[in-house]
N, C-alpha and C positions, 0 to 999 in steps of 0.2 A: 272812670266808668267800669263797671263790672259786667263782663259778658259771659254768661253761662255757656258751658260746652255740652255737647251730646244731648242727653234728655234731662238736663238740669234746668230748674226754674229759680229765678231770684225773686225773693219776697221781701216785703217790708211789713213787719207786724203792725196790725191795727191796735191802737190803744183802746182799752176799755174806759169809757168816760160816761158819767152820768151828769145830766144837767139839772140843777135845782135853781129855778129862777134864772138869774144871769150868772150864776156861779157854776163852773164846771169842776166836778170832782173826778179825779183819776182813780180808777179801781186798781189797787195794787195787790189785792188779795187773790182775785180770780184771774189766772192766766188763760187767755183765750187762744184758741188755735185758728183764729181768723187772721188772714193777711192779704195784702194787695200785691198783685204780680207787678214787678218792675221790668223784668226782662225774661225772655224764653230762649233756650238753646235751640239749635237747628234740628234736633232729634237724633235718635240713634239708629245705627245700621241694623237691619234685620238679617236673617240668614242668607237672603238673596243678594245682599250688598246694597239694597236700596234704603234710603233714609225714611224712617217713619216720622212724619210730621207730628208735632205736638199741637193739640187742639186748643190749648190755653192761649190767652192774649194778655198783653200788658194792660193794666188798669182794672182787670177783673178781681173781685174779692173772692177768696177761696178758703175752704177749711182743709187743714192738713193733719196728717198723723203726728201725734205729739212728740215722739222720740226719733223722728226721721230727718231732722234738720242739722245743718252745720251752720254755726253763727259766724258772722264777719262784721266788724265795725270799721267804718271809714268816715272821717269828719264828724264824729259823735253820732252817726246814724247807724243803727243796728239792722243788718240784713240777715236773711236766712237763705241758704241754698238747700234745695230739696229735689229729689228725683220726681219727675212728672207723675209717675205711678203712685207716689205717696200723697198726692193731692186727691182728696176724696169727694169734694163737692164744690160747686160754684154757688156763691151767695148772690141772689138776685134781689 
């Protein structure tokens, strides 16, 4: 299990898929910046020494800045680590 520290968030990238009838086509041309949150760190300390909580929750789909991630692979699953401030939107 990967546990993010401070204000980092662990993401698993969402695959771009298009369904044609009963066939699912994976889109390998267009890289999407949409991912699902797997885990959230506790937050980072502010100047007063108090921890600022992260408002994101596991299971939410988010859009993140393109070049702000660190990749990690475990058991052939690719994960992304990113600072919470580099997540720019929640997909509802």
